[in-house]
C-alpha positions as a Markdown table, in Angstrom:
| # | Residue | x | y | z |
|---|---|---|---|---|
| 1 | Met | 0.0 | 0.0 | 0.0 |
| 2 | Ser | 1.5 | 3.3 | -1.0 |
| 3 | Glu | 1.5 | 6.3 | 1.2 |
| 4 | Ile | -0.2 | 9.6 | 0.2 |
| 5 | Ser | 2.0 | 12.6 | -0.2 |
| 6 | Glu | 1.4 | 15.6 | 2.2 |
| 7 | Ala | 0.2 | 17.7 | -0.7 |
| 8 | Lys | -2.4 | 15.1 | -1.7 |
| 9 | Arg | -3.5 | 14.7 | 1.9 |
| 10 | Leu | -4.1 | 18.4 | 2.2 |
| 11 | Ile | -6.0 | 18.5 | -1.1 |
| 12 | Asn | -8.2 | 15.6 | 0.1 |
| 13 | Ala | -8.8 | 17.4 | 3.4 |
| 14 | Asp | -9.7 | 20.6 | 1.6 |
| 15 | Asn | -12.1 | 18.8 | -0.7 |
| 16 | Ala | -13.9 | 17.3 | 2.2 |
| 17 | Lys | -14.7 | 20.6 | 3.8 |
| 18 | Glu | -18.3 | 21.6 | 3.9 |
| 19 | Asp | -17.3 | 25.3 | 3.7 |
| 20 | Leu | -17.6 | 25.0 | -0.1 |
| 21 | Ile | -21.3 | 24.2 | 0.1 |
| 22 | Ala | -21.8 | 27.1 | 2.5 |
| 23 | Ala | -20.1 | 29.4 | 0.1 |
| 24 | Gly | -22.7 | 28.6 | -2.6 |
| 25 | Phe | -21.1 | 25.6 | -4.3 |
| 26 | Lys | -23.3 | 22.7 | -5.1 |
| 27 | Arg | -22.3 | 19.1 | -5.1 |
| 28 | Leu | -22.7 | 17.4 | -8.4 |
| 29 | Asp | -25.2 | 14.6 | -8.6 |
| 30 | Arg | -23.3 | 11.3 | -8.0 |
| 31 | Glu | -25.1 | 9.7 | -11.0 |
| 32 | Leu | -23.7 | 12.4 | -13.3 |
| 33 | Ile | -20.1 | 11.9 | -12.5 |
| 34 | Thr | -17.9 | 8.8 | -12.9 |
| 35 | Gly | -15.6 | 7.6 | -10.2 |
| 36 | Arg | -12.7 | 7.3 | -12.6 |
| 37 | Pro | -12.7 | 9.8 | -15.4 |
| 38 | Pro | -10.6 | 9.0 | -18.4 |
| 39 | Lys | -6.9 | 10.1 | -18.1 |
| 40 | Ile | -5.5 | 12.7 | -20.4 |
| 41 | Gln | -3.5 | 11.1 | -23.3 |
| 42 | Trp | -0.3 | 13.3 | -23.2 |
| 43 | Gly | 1.5 | 13.6 | -26.5 |
| 44 | Met | 5.2 | 13.2 | -27.1 |
| 45 | Leu | 5.6 | 17.0 | -27.2 |
| 46 | Tyr | 4.3 | 17.3 | -23.6 |
| 47 | Lys | 6.5 | 14.4 | -22.5 |
| 48 | Ala | 9.5 | 16.2 | -23.9 |
| 49 | Phe | 8.9 | 19.3 | -21.8 |
| 50 | Asn | 11.1 | 19.9 | -18.8 |
| 51 | Pro | 9.4 | 20.2 | -15.4 |
| 52 | Thr | 9.1 | 24.1 | -15.6 |
| 53 | Glu | 7.5 | 23.9 | -19.1 |
| 54 | Lys | 5.1 | 21.2 | -17.8 |
| 55 | Ile | 4.1 | 23.4 | -14.9 |
| 56 | Glu | 3.6 | 26.4 | -17.1 |
| 57 | Tyr | 1.5 | 24.3 | -19.6 |
| 58 | Leu | -0.6 | 22.7 | -16.8 |
| 59 | Glu | -1.3 | 26.1 | -15.2 |
| 60 | Lys | -2.5 | 27.5 | -18.6 |
| 61 | Leu | -4.6 | 24.3 | -19.0 |
| 62 | Ala | -6.1 | 24.7 | -15.6 |
| 63 | Ser | -6.9 | 28.3 | -16.3 |
| 64 | Ser | -8.6 | 27.3 | -19.5 |
| 65 | Met | -10.6 | 24.6 | -17.8 |
| 66 | Asn | -11.5 | 27.0 | -15.0 |
| 67 | His | -12.7 | 29.6 | -17.5 |
| 68 | Ala | -14.7 | 26.9 | -19.4 |
| 69 | Ala | -16.4 | 25.8 | -16.1 |
| 70 | Tyr | -17.2 | 29.5 | -15.3 |
| 71 | Leu | -18.8 | 29.9 | -18.7 |
| 72 | Ile | -20.8 | 26.7 | -18.2 |
| 73 | Gln | -22.0 | 27.9 | -14.8 |
| 74 | Glu | -23.0 | 31.3 | -16.2 |
| 75 | Glu | -24.9 | 29.6 | -19.0 |
| 76 | Arg | -26.6 | 27.3 | -16.5 |
| 77 | Asn | -27.5 | 30.2 | -14.3 |
| 78 | Ser | -29.1 | 32.1 | -17.2 |
| 79 | Leu | -31.0 | 29.0 | -18.2 |
| 80 | Leu | -32.2 | 28.5 | -14.7 |
| 81 | Lys | -33.5 | 32.1 | -14.8 |
| 82 | Leu | -35.2 | 31.4 | -18.1 |
| 83 | Cys | -36.8 | 28.2 | -16.8 |
| 84 | Asp | -38.0 | 30.1 | -13.7 |
| 85 | Met | -39.5 | 32.8 | -15.9 |
| 86 | Lys | -41.2 | 30.1 | -18.2 |
| 87 | Asp | -42.5 | 28.3 | -15.1 |
| 88 | Lys | -44.1 | 31.6 | -13.9 |
| 89 | Gln | -45.6 | 32.1 | -17.4 |
| 90 | Val | -47.0 | 28.6 | -17.4 |
| 91 | Asn | -48.6 | 29.2 | -14.0 |
| 92 | Ala | -50.0 | 32.5 | -15.0 |
| 93 | Met | -51.4 | 30.9 | -18.2 |
| 94 | Lys | -52.9 | 28.1 | -16.0 |
| 95 | Val | -54.7 | 30.7 | -13.8 |
| 96 | Ser | -55.9 | 32.6 | -16.9 |
| 97 | Met | -57.1 | 29.4 | -18.6 |
| 98 | Gln | -59.0 | 28.4 | -15.4 |
| 99 | Gln | -60.6 | 31.9 | -15.3 |
| 100 | Asn | -61.6 | 31.5 | -19.0 |
| 101 | Met | -63.0 | 28.0 | -18.3 |
| 102 | Asp | -65.0 | 29.4 | -15.4 |
| 103 | Met | -66.3 | 32.2 | -17.5 |
| 104 | Leu | -67.3 | 29.9 | -20.3 |
| 105 | Gln | -69.0 | 27.5 | -17.9 |
| 106 | Ser | -70.9 | 30.5 | -16.4 |
| 107 | Glu | -71.9 | 31.7 | -19.9 |
| 108 | Val | -73.0 | 28.2 | -21.0 |
| 109 | Thr | -75.1 | 27.8 | -17.8 |
| 110 | Lys | -76.6 | 31.3 | -18.4 |
| 111 | Met | -77.4 | 30.4 | -22.0 |
| 112 | Asn | -79.0 | 27.1 | -20.9 |
| 113 | Glu | -81.1 | 28.9 | -18.4 |
| 114 | Asp | -82.2 | 31.4 | -21.0 |
| 115 | Lys | -83.0 | 28.6 | -23.4 |
| 116 | Arg | -85.0 | 26.8 | -20.7 |
| 117 | Gln | -87.0 | 30.0 | -20.0 |
| 118 | Ser | -87.6 | 30.5 | -23.7 |
| 119 | Asn | -88.8 | 26.9 | -24.1 |
| 120 | Lys | -91.1 | 27.3 | -21.1 |
| 121 | Ala | -92.5 | 30.6 | -22.5 |
| 122 | Ile | -93.1 | 28.9 | -25.9 |
| 123 | Ala | -94.8 | 25.9 | -24.2 |
| 124 | Asp | -97.0 | 28.4 | -22.3 |
| 125 | Leu | -97.9 | 30.3 | -25.4 |
| 126 | Asn | -98.6 | 27.0 | -27.3 |
| 127 | Arg | -100.9 | 26.0 | -24.4 |
| 128 | Gln | -102.7 | 29.3 | -24.5 |
| 129 | Ile | -103.1 | 29.0 | -28.3 |
| 130 | Arg | -104.6 | 25.6 | -27.9 |
| 131 | Glu | -107.0 | 26.8 | -25.2 |
| 132 | Leu | -108.0 | 29.8 | -27.4 |
| 133 | Lys | -108.6 | 27.4 | -30.4 |
| 134 | Ser | -110.6 | 25.0 | -28.3 |
| 135 | Gly | -112.6 | 27.9 | -26.8 |
| 136 | Asn | -113.8 | 29.0 | -30.2 |
């Protein structure tokens, strides 16, 4: 069993801190990440670098990856705002649709009542006509 270097131990201890979550960072869903991501396939050019060149290259690579992660987070944040806005629009439309359905139901009920009253009046008039015809 190999021992962990002091630097790696400090990194692991830092990663375990919950301060990151308190600072607003969110843990990634365990189902979305793999336990063993694929390793970088370093080319012959990189392998030919001396340690100073490798450090400089890796720092630039880390900066690029950090910037890419920042852009992805910004895009995610803007999409979350858009989703929130769309959700509010859907809820407003739901309320509006329910109001329209209530109004339509009220109008149909009113029309049915008017039709019933008209049919009753017609039936009364027809009855009166029959009585008048039978009275003559």
